[in-house]
C-alpha positions in Angstrom: -2.0 20.9 -0.8 1.8 20.5 -1.4 2.4 20.4 2.3 0.1 17.5 2.9 2.2 14.6 4.2 1.7 10.8 3.9 1.3 10.6 7.7 -1.9 12.7 7.4 -3.6 10.3 5.0 -2.1 6.9 6.0 -4.0 4.2 7.9 -2.4 3.0 11.0 -5.1 0.7 12.3 -4.6 -2.2 9.8 -2.5 -5.0 11.2 0.3 -6.3 9.0 0.8 -9.9 8.1 3.4 -11.9 10.1 5.8 -14.4 8.5 4.4 -18.0 8.6 0.8 -16.9 8.2 -1.3 -19.3 6.1 -2.5 -17.7 2.8 -6.2 -18.3 3.7 -5.7 -16.0 6.7 -4.0 -13.5 4.5 -7.0 -13.5 2.1 -9.3 -12.9 5.1 -7.2 -10.0 6.2 -7.2 -8.4 2.8 -10.9 -8.7 2.5 -11.6 -7.5 6.0 -9.5 -4.4 5.5 -10.6 -3.6 1.9 -7.0 -3.4 0.6 -5.3 -5.0 -2.3 -2.1 -5.9 -0.4 -0.4 -5.9 3.0 3.1 -5.7 4.3 4.7 -8.7 5.9 6.6 -7.9 9.1 8.7 -9.6 11.7 8.1 -9.3 15.5 9.7 -5.8 15.6 7.5 -4.5 12.7 10.4 -4.5 10.2 9.0 -4.9 6.7 10.2 -8.1 5.2 7.9 -8.3 2.2 4.6 -7.5 0.7 1.7 -9.8 -0.3 -1.0 -8.8 -2.8 -4.4 -10.2 -3.9 -2.7 -11.3 -7.1 0.0 -13.3 -5.2 -2.7 -15.1 -3.2 -4.9 -15.9 -6.2 -2.1 -17.5 -8.2 -0.7 -19.5 -5.3 -4.1 -20.8 -4.1 -5.0 -21.9 -7.6 -1.8 -23.8 -8.0 -1.9 -25.4 -4.6 -5.5 -26.4 -5.0 -4.9 -27.9 -8.4 -1.9 -29.9 -7.3 -3.5 -30.8 -3.9 -0.5 -29.4 -2.1 -0.6 -28.3 1.5 -1.8 -24.9 2.4 0.8 -22.2 1.3 2.1 -19.6 3.7 2.8 -16.0 3.0 6.6 -16.5 3.0 6.1 -18.7 -0.1 4.5 -15.9 -2.2 5.4 -12.5 -0.8 7.5 -10.0 -2.7 10.7 -9.5 -0.8 11.7 -6.1 -1.9 8.6 -3.9 -1.5 8.6 -0.1 -2.1 8.0 1.8 1.0 7.5 5.5 1.8 8.3 7.8 4.7 5.6 9.5 6.8 7.1 12.9 6.0 6.9 12.4 2.2 4.6 14.8 0.4 1.4 13.3 -0.8 1.7 15.3 -4.0 5.2 13.8 -4.6 3.9 10.3 -4.0 0.9 10.9 -6.3 3.2 12.0 -9.1 5.1 8.8 -8.8 2.0 6.6 -9.0 1.4 5.0 -12.4 0.8 1.8 -14.3 2.7 -1.1 -12.8 3.2 0.7 -9.5 1.8 -0.6 -6.2 -1.6 0.5 -5.1 -0.6 0.2 -1.4 2.6 1.5 0.2 3.9 0.5 3.6 4.8 3.6 5.5 8.1 3.1 7.4 9.7 5.3 10.0 13.2 4.5 11.4 13.0 1.0 9.9 9.6 0.1 11.4 6.1 -0.1 9.8 3.9 2.8 11.1 1.0 2.6 8.6 -0.2 2.1 5.0 -1.1 4.6 2.4 -3.3 3.6 -0.6 -4.1 5.2 -3.9 -7.7 5.3 -2.7 -6.7 7.4 0.4 -4.8 9.8 -1.8 -7.7 10.2 -4.2 -10.1 10.6 -1.4 -8.0 13.4 0.1 -7.7 15.1 -3.3 -11.5 15.0 -3.6 -12.0 16.3 0.0 -9.8 19.4 -0.5 -11.0 20.0 -4.0 -7.6 19.3 -5.6 -7.2 20.8 -9.0 -4.3 21.6 -11.2 -3.3 25.2 -10.8 -2.7 27.1 -14.0 -0.4 30.0 -14.2 -2.2 33.3 -14.6 -0.7 35.8 -17.0 -1.3 39.5 -16.8 -3.8 40.5 -19.4 -4.8 36.9 -20.2 -8.5 36.6 -20.7 -9.0 40.4 -20.4 
């Protein structure tokens, strides 16, 4: 299990969001892909930011209340997202997950987005392989 890499559990079929995308289209992409957030990239797939459901909800409420124009992703995205490398150990990533941490991580290789890894994908992999915490066995214990 320790040798399992992020590249083995990441999704690479989900299209990222491009700068300038209206927030209503971002919401549709989040819902269609069943994810809580997506990376925002430039034309060369360099990650420029990250947009979450929470970002969209807040911005759409405010813009609707004030009858402002439709917001775009650039207005609400987080500009310093945490990313992971495809070669990172899934166990190491799982140990870093916790309260306040992202649920979705852009996977970046040589500066370009190559996929997404979610908490759900990690949990599903653990369930599939029957992940359990190994306990040290001591000679004579339980004899």
